[in-house]
C-alpha positions, 0 to 999 in steps of 0.5 A: 127135985129141982128144975134143970136150968133152961139153956140159951140154945133152948130159948133160942129154939123155943123162939123160932117155934113161936115165930109164924111163917112168912106167907107165900104173899108177903115173899113175893110181895118182897121179891116184887118190890126188890126187883122193882127198885133194882129196875128203877136204879138201873134204868134211871142210870142207862136213861140219863146216860144215853140221853146225853146225845144231842137233841133232835133240835141240835145243829149239824155242827153240835152233833158232829162235835158230839160224836167226835168227842169222849162224851160218847163213852157215856151213851156207850155205858148206858147202852150196855146198862139198858139190857140189865134194867130190861131184864130186872123189870122182866123179873119184877113183872113176873114176881108181881104176876104171881103175887096177884095170883097168890090172892086172886088164883083166877084174875080177870082175863083182860087185865091180866093178858094186857098187862103181860103183853104191854110189859113185854112190849115196853121192854122190847121197845125200849131196847129198840130205842135206846139201840137206835139213839146209841147206835152212832155212839156205839159205832164211834166207841166200838170201831175204827169206821168213819162216822156218818153225817149229822143228818144220819145220826139225827135220823137214828136219834129221831127213831130212838126218841119215837120208840122210847117216848111214844111207843115205849111210854104207852106200853109203860102206861098200860102196864101201870094201869092193868098192873093197878086193876089186878092189885086191886082186884087182889085186895093189896093195894090201898085206895089213895095209891090206886088213884095215884096210879091211874093218873100216872097211867093216864099220864104215860098214855098221853104225854107228848113230852120227849124228854127223860122226866116223862119216863122216869115217872114210871120207874119212880111209880114201880118203887112206890107201889112196890114198897106200899104193896110190900107193906101192906101184903103183910096186913092183909085180912085173911090168906089167899084163896090158895093158902086156905085150900091147901090149909083146909085139905091139911085139917081135913 
């Protein structure tokens, strides 16, 4: 008796059963990478738009002319994008923490705690600093009230610059430093990337530049580190400790 022909449905079903299930580590690495890219895109656009405000060294005439022009609309758009960038970063930070704990259920307490706090501080200071820098533009675009003096506008810009380029930048540096340490402990960050990451963290912690180029280094690092970790996560030898324990319970 001749064998019955194999249908296309049976072939596809056989292929699906042969596919290895995606591990939690790979899923979390993918989500961490995607949310990191989303954060970087929103953050870069928002920071560039907010930075269209006059610099601290601008003359009173230049400051007055800027806030009397239509260019303030760009700053207002940037102000609305900053919270979205912050939310994307918190999402990225949390998924990265879950990724680390999927490989090391009990990470080192000190870098683990500092990573959490520094990520939150970065977002809080970013919100407060950009709100201050864009406050006069927001006042101009959303109300009909008279504009404050050039000295007041410069003072608000100075507060915003300080919060973003001094305090938030240090929070970003500490986040990069502790995240690198934890990812190395989890064995999902290569040595060359760890070395680059430590250099980036040192720059963010010590930089005195009051320019977006200094802050834009952070989202660049987030994207590169996220992509490399995602690629490497699928090649990590051996399952995570939690996965091994679950496998042992199933076979017991």
